[in-house]
N, CA, C and O atoms as a CHARMM CRD file, in Angstrom:
* protein
*
  264
    1    1 MET  N    139.98700 -12.27400  45.99800 PROA 1      0.00000
    2    1 MET  CA   141.36100 -12.49000  45.68100 PROA 1      0.00000
    3    1 MET  C    142.37100 -12.68500  46.77200 PROA 1      0.00000
    4    1 MET  O    142.31800 -11.97900  47.77900 PROA 1      0.00000
    5    2 THR  N    143.19900 -13.51900  46.63600 PROA 2      0.00000
    6    2 THR  CA   144.01800 -13.70500  47.94900 PROA 2      0.00000
    7    2 THR  C    145.22200 -12.67500  47.57800 PROA 2      0.00000
    8    2 THR  O    145.42100 -12.17800  46.46900 PROA 2      0.00000
    9    3 ASN  N    145.93700 -12.48100  48.70100 PROA 3      0.00000
   10    3 ASN  CA   147.05500 -11.56500  48.91900 PROA 3      0.00000
   11    3 ASN  C    148.14500 -11.95900  47.86300 PROA 3      0.00000
   12    3 ASN  O    148.85900 -11.12500  47.30600 PROA 3      0.00000
   13    4 LYS  N    148.20500 -13.31200  47.64200 PROA 4      0.00000
   14    4 LYS  CA   149.40000 -13.63000  46.76800 PROA 4      0.00000
   15    4 LYS  C    148.98900 -13.40400  45.38100 PROA 4      0.00000
   16    4 LYS  O    149.81400 -12.91200  44.61100 PROA 4      0.00000
   17    5 ARG  N    147.89300 -13.68200  44.99600 PROA 5      0.00000
   18    5 ARG  CA   147.40200 -13.33400  43.40700 PROA 5      0.00000
   19    5 ARG  C    147.42100 -11.78000  43.29800 PROA 5      0.00000
   20    5 ARG  O    147.59400 -11.20200  42.22500 PROA 5      0.00000
   21    6 LYS  N    147.26100 -11.25000  44.29400 PROA 6      0.00000
   22    6 LYS  CA   147.13900  -9.56000  43.89400 PROA 6      0.00000
   23    6 LYS  C    148.87200  -9.28600  43.78800 PROA 6      0.00000
   24    6 LYS  O    149.37300  -8.67300  42.84500 PROA 6      0.00000
   25    7 GLU  N    149.42200  -9.68400  44.58200 PROA 7      0.00000
   26    7 GLU  CA   151.16000  -9.49900  44.47900 PROA 7      0.00000
   27    7 GLU  C    151.49500  -9.87900  43.22300 PROA 7      0.00000
   28    7 GLU  O    152.22800  -9.10600  42.60700 PROA 7      0.00000
   29    8 ILE  N    151.09500 -11.00500  42.61800 PROA 8      0.00000
   30    8 ILE  CA   151.63500 -11.70100  41.37200 PROA 8      0.00000
   31    8 ILE  C    151.05700 -10.48500  40.17000 PROA 8      0.00000
   32    8 ILE  O    151.73800 -10.17800  39.19100 PROA 8      0.00000
   33    9 ILE  N    149.86600  -9.96600  40.42700 PROA 9      0.00000
   34    9 ILE  CA   149.45800  -9.19200  39.30500 PROA 9      0.00000
   35    9 ILE  C    150.02300  -7.75100  39.45700 PROA 9      0.00000
   36    9 ILE  O    150.23700  -7.06600  38.45700 PROA 9      0.00000
   37   10 ARG  N    150.25000  -7.32000  40.64800 PROA 10     0.00000
   38   10 ARG  CA   150.86700  -5.98800  40.90400 PROA 10     0.00000
   39   10 ARG  C    152.33800  -5.94100  40.42200 PROA 10     0.00000
   40   10 ARG  O    152.81100  -4.89600  39.97400 PROA 10     0.00000
   41   11 VAL  N    152.92900  -6.88400  40.50200 PROA 11     0.00000
   42   11 VAL  CA   154.46300  -6.96300  39.93900 PROA 11     0.00000
   43   11 VAL  C    154.48800  -7.49600  38.31400 PROA 11     0.00000
   44   11 VAL  O    155.32300  -7.06300  37.52000 PROA 11     0.00000
   45   12 GLY  N    153.57600  -8.37600  37.98600 PROA 12     0.00000
   46   12 GLY  CA   153.57200  -8.85900  36.62700 PROA 12     0.00000
   47   12 GLY  C    153.15500  -8.15300  35.50800 PROA 12     0.00000
   48   12 GLY  O    153.78500  -8.00700  34.46000 PROA 12     0.00000
   49   13 LEU  N    151.80000  -7.62300  35.85600 PROA 13     0.00000
   50   13 LEU  CA   151.38200  -6.82400  34.78600 PROA 13     0.00000
   51   13 LEU  C    152.08600  -5.50100  34.44000 PROA 13     0.00000
   52   13 LEU  O    152.10700  -5.17200  33.25400 PROA 13     0.00000
   53   14 PRO  N    152.57700  -4.83000  35.22200 PROA 14     0.00000
   54   14 PRO  CA   153.46900  -3.58900  34.72100 PROA 14     0.00000
   55   14 PRO  C    154.45000  -4.13000  33.88700 PROA 14     0.00000
   56   14 PRO  O    154.64000  -3.68400  32.75500 PROA 14     0.00000
   57   15 TRP  N    155.07200  -5.03600  34.34900 PROA 15     0.00000
   58   15 TRP  CA   156.34600  -5.69700  33.56100 PROA 15     0.00000
   59   15 TRP  C    155.90300  -6.26200  32.24700 PROA 15     0.00000
   60   15 TRP  O    156.68800  -6.15100  31.30500 PROA 15     0.00000
   61   16 GLY  N    154.80900  -6.82300  32.06800 PROA 16     0.00000
   62   16 GLY  CA   154.42000  -7.36000  30.94700 PROA 16     0.00000
   63   16 GLY  C    154.00100  -6.21400  29.94300 PROA 16     0.00000
   64   16 GLY  O    154.36700  -6.21600  28.76800 PROA 16     0.00000
   65   17 ILE  N    153.26700  -5.31500  30.45700 PROA 17     0.00000
   66   17 ILE  CA   152.77600  -4.22900  29.65800 PROA 17     0.00000
   67   17 ILE  C    153.83400  -3.34500  29.21700 PROA 17     0.00000
   68   17 ILE  O    153.71200  -2.76500  28.13900 PROA 17     0.00000
   69   18 GLY  N    154.84500  -3.18600  29.93100 PROA 18     0.00000
   70   18 GLY  CA   156.04300  -2.32500  29.56600 PROA 18     0.00000
   71   18 GLY  C    156.87500  -3.03200  28.51400 PROA 18     0.00000
   72   18 GLY  O    157.31200  -2.45000  27.52100 PROA 18     0.00000
   73   19 MET  N    157.07300  -4.31500  28.78000 PROA 19     0.00000
   74   19 MET  CA   157.81700  -5.10700  27.70700 PROA 19     0.00000
   75   19 MET  C    156.83400  -5.13300  26.37300 PROA 19     0.00000
   76   19 MET  O    157.37800  -4.96500  25.28200 PROA 19     0.00000
   77   20 PHE  N    155.64400  -5.30400  26.42100 PROA 20     0.00000
   78   20 PHE  CA   154.79000  -5.18900  25.25000 PROA 20     0.00000
   79   20 PHE  C    154.99700  -3.87100  24.57600 PROA 20     0.00000
   80   20 PHE  O    155.09400  -3.90700  23.34900 PROA 20     0.00000
   81   21 ILE  N    155.08200  -2.69200  25.18700 PROA 21     0.00000
   82   21 ILE  CA   155.33900  -1.44000  24.57600 PROA 21     0.00000
   83   21 ILE  C    156.69600  -1.36400  23.95000 PROA 21     0.00000
   84   21 ILE  O    156.88000  -0.97100  22.79800 PROA 21     0.00000
   85   22 ILE  N    157.62800  -1.75800  24.76100 PROA 22     0.00000
   86   22 ILE  CA   159.12200  -1.63000  24.24400 PROA 22     0.00000
   87   22 ILE  C    159.35200  -2.54200  23.02000 PROA 22     0.00000
   88   22 ILE  O    159.99300  -2.13700  22.05000 PROA 22     0.00000
   89   23 MET  N    158.80600  -3.81300  23.08200 PROA 23     0.00000
   90   23 MET  CA   159.18400  -4.85500  21.98900 PROA 23     0.00000
   91   23 MET  C    158.20800  -4.65200  20.92700 PROA 23     0.00000
   92   23 MET  O    158.56100  -5.15200  19.85900 PROA 23     0.00000
   93   24 THR  N    157.09400  -4.06700  20.91600 PROA 24     0.00000
   94   24 THR  CA   156.16700  -3.96800  19.97900 PROA 24     0.00000
   95   24 THR  C    156.14200  -2.65700  19.18000 PROA 24     0.00000
   96   24 THR  O    155.84800  -2.63200  17.98500 PROA 24     0.00000
   97   25 PHE  N    156.47600  -1.52600  19.92400 PROA 25     0.00000
   98   25 PHE  CA   156.41000  -0.24500  19.26300 PROA 25     0.00000
   99   25 PHE  C    157.86800   0.45300  19.26700 PROA 25     0.00000
  100   25 PHE  O    158.39700   0.82800  18.22100 PROA 25     0.00000
  101   26 ILE  N    158.42500   0.58500  20.44300 PROA 26     0.00000
  102   26 ILE  CA   159.69900   1.19700  20.52500 PROA 26     0.00000
  103   26 ILE  C    160.89100   0.74600  19.71600 PROA 26     0.00000
  104   26 ILE  O    161.56200   1.45300  18.96400 PROA 26     0.00000
  105   27 LEU  N    161.07200  -0.68500  20.01400 PROA 27     0.00000
  106   27 LEU  CA   162.35000  -1.28100  18.93900 PROA 27     0.00000
  107   27 LEU  C    162.08100  -1.37800  17.56300 PROA 27     0.00000
  108   27 LEU  O    162.97400  -1.21300  16.73200 PROA 27     0.00000
  109   28 PRO  N    160.81200  -1.65500  17.23000 PROA 28     0.00000
  110   28 PRO  CA   160.77100  -1.48700  15.69600 PROA 28     0.00000
  111   28 PRO  C    160.93300  -0.30600  15.17600 PROA 28     0.00000
  112   28 PRO  O    161.61900  -0.15500  14.16500 PROA 28     0.00000
  113   29 TYR  N    160.31600   0.71300  15.80100 PROA 29     0.00000
  114   29 TYR  CA   160.49800   2.10500  15.37200 PROA 29     0.00000
  115   29 TYR  C    161.83900   2.55600  15.27100 PROA 29     0.00000
  116   29 TYR  O    162.19100   3.33900  14.38900 PROA 29     0.00000
  117   30 PHE  N    162.60900   2.09500  16.14100 PROA 30     0.00000
  118   30 PHE  CA   164.16300   2.49400  16.16500 PROA 30     0.00000
  119   30 PHE  C    164.91700   1.71700  15.15400 PROA 30     0.00000
  120   30 PHE  O    166.00400   2.14300  14.76300 PROA 30     0.00000
  121   31 ASN  N    164.39400   0.54400  14.67500 PROA 31     0.00000
  122   31 ASN  CA   165.06100  -0.30100  13.74900 PROA 31     0.00000
  123   31 ASN  C    164.46100  -0.10200  12.35200 PROA 31     0.00000
  124   31 ASN  O    164.83000  -0.86100  11.45600 PROA 31     0.00000
  125   32 GLY  N    163.60700   0.81400  12.11000 PROA 32     0.00000
  126   32 GLY  CA   162.92400   1.13200  10.83300 PROA 32     0.00000
  127   32 GLY  C    162.03400   0.23800  10.33000 PROA 32     0.00000
  128   32 GLY  O    161.69600   0.29000   9.14700 PROA 32     0.00000
  129   33 GLU  N    161.51200  -0.77200  11.26600 PROA 33     0.00000
  130   33 GLU  CA   160.53600  -2.00600  10.99000 PROA 33     0.00000
  131   33 GLU  C    159.06600  -1.24200  10.91300 PROA 33     0.00000
  132   33 GLU  O    158.86200  -0.20700  11.54600 PROA 33     0.00000
  133   34 PRO  N    158.20800  -1.77400  10.19100 PROA 34     0.00000
  134   34 PRO  CA   156.74300  -1.26200  10.12900 PROA 34     0.00000
  135   34 PRO  C    156.09200  -1.82800  11.57900 PROA 34     0.00000
  136   34 PRO  O    156.39800  -2.89900  12.10400 PROA 34     0.00000
  137   35 ILE  N    155.25700  -0.98900  12.02500 PROA 35     0.00000
  138   35 ILE  CA   154.40800  -1.51000  13.15600 PROA 35     0.00000
  139   35 ILE  C    153.20800  -2.05200  12.51700 PROA 35     0.00000
  140   35 ILE  O    152.45500  -1.24700  11.96900 PROA 35     0.00000
  141   36 VAL  N    152.90500  -3.36400  12.50500 PROA 36     0.00000
  142   36 VAL  CA   151.82300  -3.99600  11.94000 PROA 36     0.00000
  143   36 VAL  C    150.69600  -4.54200  12.96200 PROA 36     0.00000
  144   36 VAL  O    151.04000  -5.25700  13.90400 PROA 36     0.00000
  145   37 LEU  N    149.44200  -4.21600  12.77400 PROA 37     0.00000
  146   37 LEU  CA   148.39100  -4.28300  13.65300 PROA 37     0.00000
  147   37 LEU  C    148.42100  -5.87800  13.99200 PROA 37     0.00000
  148   37 LEU  O    148.39100  -6.19500  15.18100 PROA 37     0.00000
  149   38 LYS  N    148.46500  -6.66000  13.22300 PROA 38     0.00000
  150   38 LYS  CA   148.37500  -8.19300  13.48400 PROA 38     0.00000
  151   38 LYS  C    149.53100  -8.58400  14.39200 PROA 38     0.00000
  152   38 LYS  O    149.35800  -9.48000  15.21900 PROA 38     0.00000
  153   39 ARG  N    150.79400  -7.91300  14.27300 PROA 39     0.00000
  154   39 ARG  CA   151.95100  -8.35000  15.25900 PROA 39     0.00000
  155   39 ARG  C    151.48800  -7.78200  16.71500 PROA 39     0.00000
  156   39 ARG  O    151.80000  -8.40300  17.73100 PROA 39     0.00000
  157   40 VAL  N    150.79900  -6.68200  16.77100 PROA 40     0.00000
  158   40 VAL  CA   150.43400  -6.15600  18.01300 PROA 40     0.00000
  159   40 VAL  C    149.24600  -6.88900  18.54700 PROA 40     0.00000
  160   40 VAL  O    149.08900  -6.79100  19.76400 PROA 40     0.00000
  161   41 PHE  N    148.41200  -7.57700  17.90900 PROA 41     0.00000
  162   41 PHE  CA   147.44900  -8.45800  18.45100 PROA 41     0.00000
  163   41 PHE  C    147.90000  -9.72200  18.89900 PROA 41     0.00000
  164   41 PHE  O    147.32600 -10.36300  19.77900 PROA 41     0.00000
  165   42 ILE  N    149.04200 -10.13300  18.23500 PROA 42     0.00000
  166   42 ILE  CA   149.57500 -11.51900  18.60000 PROA 42     0.00000
  167   42 ILE  C    150.35000 -11.16600  19.89100 PROA 42     0.00000
  168   42 ILE  O    150.14800 -11.80800  20.92100 PROA 42     0.00000
  169   43 ALA  N    151.28200 -10.09500  19.83500 PROA 43     0.00000
  170   43 ALA  CA   152.04600  -9.85900  20.95100 PROA 43     0.00000
  171   43 ALA  C    151.77700  -9.56500  22.17400 PROA 43     0.00000
  172   43 ALA  O    152.54700  -9.73600  23.11900 PROA 43     0.00000
  173   44 PHE  N    150.38100  -8.98800  22.24200 PROA 44     0.00000
  174   44 PHE  CA   149.56600  -8.55100  23.57400 PROA 44     0.00000
  175   44 PHE  C    149.49800  -9.72000  24.46700 PROA 44     0.00000
  176   44 PHE  O    150.09700  -9.76800  25.54100 PROA 44     0.00000
  177   45 PRO  N    148.63400 -10.81600  23.92300 PROA 45     0.00000
  178   45 PRO  CA   148.44200 -11.91100  25.12800 PROA 45     0.00000
  179   45 PRO  C    149.88900 -12.36400  25.67500 PROA 45     0.00000
  180   45 PRO  O    150.18500 -12.51200  26.86100 PROA 45     0.00000
  181   46 PHE  N    150.70900 -12.54900  24.58200 PROA 46     0.00000
  182   46 PHE  CA   152.06100 -13.29000  25.10600 PROA 46     0.00000
  183   46 PHE  C    152.60200 -12.42900  25.98200 PROA 46     0.00000
  184   46 PHE  O    152.89000 -12.97800  27.04600 PROA 46     0.00000
  185   47 TRP  N    152.84300 -11.30300  25.92900 PROA 47     0.00000
  186   47 TRP  CA   153.46700 -10.28900  26.93600 PROA 47     0.00000
  187   47 TRP  C    152.78000 -10.25300  28.18600 PROA 47     0.00000
  188   47 TRP  O    153.43700 -10.13400  29.22000 PROA 47     0.00000
  189   48 ILE  N    151.47200 -10.34600  28.21500 PROA 48     0.00000
  190   48 ILE  CA   150.56000 -10.28100  29.50100 PROA 48     0.00000
  191   48 ILE  C    150.90400 -11.53500  30.24400 PROA 48     0.00000
  192   48 ILE  O    151.28600 -11.54300  31.41500 PROA 48     0.00000
  193   49 LEU  N    150.71500 -12.80200  29.34100 PROA 49     0.00000
  194   49 LEU  CA   151.06200 -13.91900  30.20300 PROA 49     0.00000
  195   49 LEU  C    152.51600 -13.97600  30.53400 PROA 49     0.00000
  196   49 LEU  O    152.83100 -14.62900  31.52900 PROA 49     0.00000
  197   50 GLY  N    153.43700 -13.38800  29.84400 PROA 50     0.00000
  198   50 GLY  CA   154.89900 -13.39400  30.24300 PROA 50     0.00000
  199   50 GLY  C    154.92600 -12.64400  31.37200 PROA 50     0.00000
  200   50 GLY  O    155.78000 -13.00300  32.18300 PROA 50     0.00000
  201   51 GLY  N    154.21000 -11.64800  31.69900 PROA 51     0.00000
  202   51 GLY  CA   154.17800 -10.65000  32.81300 PROA 51     0.00000
  203   51 GLY  C    153.61500 -11.39600  33.80200 PROA 51     0.00000
  204   51 GLY  O    154.22200 -11.32500  34.87100 PROA 51     0.00000
  205   52 LEU  N    152.59500 -12.12700  33.78700 PROA 52     0.00000
  206   52 LEU  CA   151.92100 -12.76500  34.91100 PROA 52     0.00000
  207   52 LEU  C    153.02900 -13.91600  35.47100 PROA 52     0.00000
  208   52 LEU  O    153.26100 -14.07900  36.67000 PROA 52     0.00000
  209   53 LEU  N    153.62000 -14.62300  34.46700 PROA 53     0.00000
  210   53 LEU  CA   154.63100 -15.67100  34.78700 PROA 53     0.00000
  211   53 LEU  C    155.74500 -15.04200  35.52400 PROA 53     0.00000
  212   53 LEU  O    156.17600 -15.64800  36.50500 PROA 53     0.00000
  213   54 PHE  N    156.34100 -13.76600  35.14800 PROA 54     0.00000
  214   54 PHE  CA   157.36200 -13.12000  35.73200 PROA 54     0.00000
  215   54 PHE  C    156.81900 -12.81700  37.18300 PROA 54     0.00000
  216   54 PHE  O    157.54700 -13.02900  38.15300 PROA 54     0.00000
  217   55 GLY  N    155.49700 -12.30300  37.33600 PROA 55     0.00000
  218   55 GLY  CA   155.16900 -11.88800  38.70100 PROA 55     0.00000
  219   55 GLY  C    155.12000 -13.10100  39.56300 PROA 55     0.00000
  220   55 GLY  O    155.45400 -13.04700  40.74600 PROA 55     0.00000
  221   56 TYR  N    154.69100 -14.24200  38.96300 PROA 56     0.00000
  222   56 TYR  CA   154.54900 -15.55500  39.67900 PROA 56     0.00000
  223   56 TYR  C    156.11400 -15.91900  40.07100 PROA 56     0.00000
  224   56 TYR  O    156.28500 -16.18500  41.26000 PROA 56     0.00000
  225   57 ALA  N    157.15600 -15.95900  39.30000 PROA 57     0.00000
  226   57 ALA  CA   158.45500 -16.25300  39.65600 PROA 57     0.00000
  227   57 ALA  C    158.96000 -15.47600  40.61000 PROA 57     0.00000
  228   57 ALA  O    159.69100 -15.92700  41.49200 PROA 57     0.00000
  229   58 MET  N    158.58700 -14.12000  40.51600 PROA 58     0.00000
  230   58 MET  CA   159.23700 -13.15200  41.65000 PROA 58     0.00000
  231   58 MET  C    158.83400 -13.33200  42.96800 PROA 58     0.00000
  232   58 MET  O    159.53500 -13.11300  43.95600 PROA 58     0.00000
  233   59 ASN  N    157.35700 -13.85300  42.96000 PROA 59     0.00000
  234   59 ASN  CA   156.68900 -13.89800  44.08100 PROA 59     0.00000
  235   59 ASN  C    156.97100 -15.24700  44.69100 PROA 59     0.00000
  236   59 ASN  O    156.71200 -15.34100  45.89100 PROA 59     0.00000
  237   60 ARG  N    157.48900 -16.38100  44.03800 PROA 60     0.00000
  238   60 ARG  CA   157.82900 -17.63900  44.49800 PROA 60     0.00000
  239   60 ARG  C    159.26800 -17.71700  44.81000 PROA 60     0.00000
  240   60 ARG  O    159.55400 -18.47500  45.73600 PROA 60     0.00000
  241   61 TRP  N    160.08000 -17.18900  44.32000 PROA 61     0.00000
  242   61 TRP  CA   161.58000 -17.35600  44.42300 PROA 61     0.00000
  243   61 TRP  C    162.34200 -16.20700  45.20600 PROA 61     0.00000
  244   61 TRP  O    163.41000 -16.38400  45.79200 PROA 61     0.00000
  245   62 LEU  N    161.77000 -15.20800  45.14800 PROA 62     0.00000
  246   62 LEU  CA   162.54600 -13.97900  45.84800 PROA 62     0.00000
  247   62 LEU  C    162.13800 -14.02700  47.61700 PROA 62     0.00000
  248   62 LEU  O    161.08200 -14.24900  48.21100 PROA 62     0.00000
  249   63 PRO  N    163.25900 -13.76800  47.98600 PROA 63     0.00000
  250   63 PRO  CA   162.91200 -13.74400  49.62000 PROA 63     0.00000
  251   63 PRO  C    161.78700 -12.64300  49.87300 PROA 63     0.00000
  252   63 PRO  O    161.70000 -11.60600  49.21600 PROA 63     0.00000
  253   64 LYS  N    160.97300 -12.99500  50.86800 PROA 64     0.00000
  254   64 LYS  CA   159.84900 -12.04700  51.27400 PROA 64     0.00000
  255   64 LYS  C    160.50000 -10.72100  52.31400 PROA 64     0.00000
  256   64 LYS  O    161.38900 -10.82600  53.15900 PROA 64     0.00000
  257   65 GLU  N    159.94300  -9.83500  52.03200 PROA 65     0.00000
  258   65 GLU  CA   160.29300  -8.56900  52.86500 PROA 65     0.00000
  259   65 GLU  C    159.42500  -8.68500  54.17600 PROA 65     0.00000
  260   65 GLU  O    158.21500  -8.88400  54.06600 PROA 65     0.00000
  261   66 LYS  N    160.01600  -8.56400  55.40800 PROA 66     0.00000
  262   66 LYS  CA   159.22900  -8.51000  56.52400 PROA 66     0.00000
  263   66 LYS  C    159.62900  -7.31600  57.51200 PROA 66     0.00000
  264   66 LYS  O    159.00500  -7.14600  58.55900 PROA 66     0.00000
């Protein structure tokens, strides 16, 4: 795996997993909504993909530290 791919995964996955937890469990809990297993299974791949896209965007458009 190239260094660029590792960086995308290193930045994107924690963001995607964090957003998955917040949007799927924490916000519905505070809003009094039920946490439905179907919603969890649908949301997980979307947030992981979103996290990888976020990691790609950060890697592509932010200036590199040297």
